[in-house]
N, C-alpha and C positions, 0 to 999 in steps of 0.2 A: 575629737572634741566637737560637739555640735554648737553651732552659732545660729542666732536668730537676729535679724536686723529689722528695726521698726523705724518709721518716720513719724515723729511726734510734733504736733503743733501746739502752740500756746505757752511755750516756755520763754521767759523773758529775763531771767536772772539766775544767779548761782543757787538761790534758794529753790527755784523750780527744778534745776538739775538735781539737787540733793533729794528733793521729794520723789522724783522719778527713779533715781538710783535706789532709794530705800524701798520703794514699792516693789521694784523688780527683784531686788536682792532678797526680799522676804519670801519669794516663791521657791518652792521645793525644787532642787536640782540646779539652781542658778549658782554659778561660782564667781562670775564677774560681770559687771555692767559698766559700759563706757558710754557716756552721753556727750554729744557735741552740741553745745548750745546754739551756735551760729547756724548750723545746718539742720538741726532737729533730728539728727541721726542717732539712733540708740542701738548699740550692739550688745547682745546678751550672750555670754558664754555659759554653757552648761557643764556641770561636773562630768567626769568620765562615766560613761554608761547611762547618763541622765538626759532627758529631753524636757523641753518646756513647750507646751502648745501655744501657738500664736494667739489663740483666743484668750488663753489665761493671761498672757503677758499684756494683751490689749486691754483686758478688763482691769488689771492692776494699774495700768497707766490712766485709764478712765476714772477709776476710783480715786486716784491721786489728783484728779481735776484737769487732765490734759486729754487731747484728742490724738488718736492714731489714724494716720492717713492710709487708706488702702493702697 
């Protein structure tokens, strides 16, 4: 199972966490998203045999109104 980890800035509440989770869960191939509000760490798990490009995940987070740190 492939995993992708992002560092996200700009989240300040549970609503922010939900928005990031929804944006990433909507990507094809994503099976689970775990967001840690305090640290800004986002872990994305892909379905077996699937991958998600970092660029696509970063774009989804950006479209949701948050910043991905390189």
